[in-house]
C-alpha positions as CSV (number, residue, x, y, z in Angstrom):
1,L,-60.6,-30.7,-14.0
2,C,-58.8,-27.4,-14.5
3,C,-55.7,-26.3,-12.4
4,K,-54.8,-22.7,-12.1
5,S,-51.1,-21.9,-11.8
6,C,-48.8,-19.0,-12.3
7,L,-45.3,-18.8,-13.5
8,C,-42.9,-18.3,-10.7
9,I,-40.5,-15.4,-11.5
10,C,-38.1,-14.3,-8.8
11,P,-37.1,-10.7,-8.8
12,Q,-33.6,-10.3,-10.3
13,D,-32.1,-8.4,-7.3
14,L,-32.9,-11.5,-5.1
15,L,-31.1,-14.0,-7.2
16,P,-27.4,-14.9,-6.6
17,M,-25.0,-13.2,-9.0
18,C,-21.7,-14.6,-10.1
19,Y,-18.9,-12.1,-9.4
20,R,-16.7,-13.6,-12.1
21,C,-18.9,-13.3,-15.1
22,S,-21.8,-11.2,-13.7
23,T,-24.5,-13.9,-14.6
24,T,-27.6,-14.0,-12.5
25,N,-28.2,-17.5,-11.4
26,S,-31.4,-19.2,-10.4
27,L,-31.9,-20.4,-6.9
28,L,-32.3,-24.1,-8.0
29,R,-29.3,-24.9,-10.2
30,Q,-28.2,-28.2,-11.8
31,T,-24.7,-27.3,-11.2
32,G,-25.1,-27.2,-7.4
33,N,-23.3,-24.3,-5.8
34,A,-21.5,-23.2,-8.9
35,C,-22.4,-20.6,-11.7
36,T,-24.6,-21.9,-14.5
37,S,-22.5,-20.0,-17.1
38,C,-18.7,-20.2,-16.0
39,R,-19.0,-23.0,-13.4
40,Q,-17.2,-20.8,-10.8
41,P,-18.1,-22.1,-7.2
42,L,-20.2,-19.8,-5.3
43,E,-19.2,-19.3,-1.7
44,F,-22.0,-18.0,0.6
45,S,-21.8,-15.9,3.6
46,F,-23.1,-17.5,6.9
47,V,-24.5,-14.1,8.0
48,S,-26.5,-13.0,5.0
49,F,-26.5,-16.0,2.7
50,E,-25.3,-13.8,0.0
51,P,-22.6,-15.1,-2.4
52,L,-19.2,-13.6,-1.6
53,P,-16.8,-12.2,-4.0
54,V,-13.8,-14.5,-3.6
55,V,-10.3,-13.4,-5.0
56,E,-7.8,-15.9,-6.0
57,F,-4.1,-15.0,-5.2
58,V,-1.2,-16.5,-7.1
59,L,2.3,-16.1,-5.7
60,E,5.1,-14.6,-7.9
61,E,8.1,-16.8,-8.7
62,G,10.6,-16.9,-5.8
63,I,8.1,-16.1,-3.0
64,S,7.7,-19.0,-0.6
65,D,4.5,-19.8,1.3
66,E,6.1,-18.5,4.6
67,E,7.1,-15.2,3.0
68,A,3.6,-14.7,1.5
69,V,2.1,-15.2,4.9
70,R,4.4,-12.7,6.5
71,L,3.7,-10.1,3.8
72,I,-0.2,-10.6,4.3
73,Q,0.2,-10.2,8.1
74,M,2.3,-7.0,7.8
75,E,0.9,-3.6,8.7
76,P,0.4,-1.3,5.5
77,P,2.8,1.5,5.4
78,Q,1.6,4.8,7.0
79,K,0.6,7.5,4.4
80,K,1.7,11.0,5.1
81,S,-1.3,13.3,5.6
82,S,-2.0,15.1,2.3
83,G,-4.5,17.5,4.0
84,P,-4.0,21.3,4.5
85,V,-1.1,22.3,6.8
86,I,-1.4,25.4,8.8
87,T,1.7,27.0,10.4
88,D,1.7,29.9,12.7
89,E,5.2,31.7,13.2
90,G,4.8,34.8,15.1
91,T,3.1,37.2,12.9
92,T,3.0,35.1,9.8
93,Q,0.4,32.4,9.1
94,T,0.8,29.9,6.3
95,L,-1.8,27.5,4.7
96,V,-0.4,24.8,2.4
97,L,-3.2,22.9,0.5
98,F,-1.2,20.5,-1.6
99,G,1.6,18.7,0.5
100,P,4.0,19.9,3.2
101,P,5.8,23.1,2.8
102,D,9.3,22.9,1.2
103,D,11.2,23.8,4.3
104,Q,9.8,20.6,6.3
């Protein structure tokens, strides 16, 4: 009795990748939902089931948990537009490409 079988090879782009060490992991791992190389836990998206790049934050000395939450919830500072500025003053038109004019 002879049985035909083929080696199951999954394409590399379909396998989950560890964002910590860039190792491509197999779908069935002995480590469970962790990287086979660095043992970093793999967190999967509930939408696409792709592993998510999780970033760990460590607070600096002297920052309390409440202060950290307040800083995270703050709006980022508004940037001044660095695009071109056109001014039209009577018969004179000015185009400034890099930053605002000196008199503003």
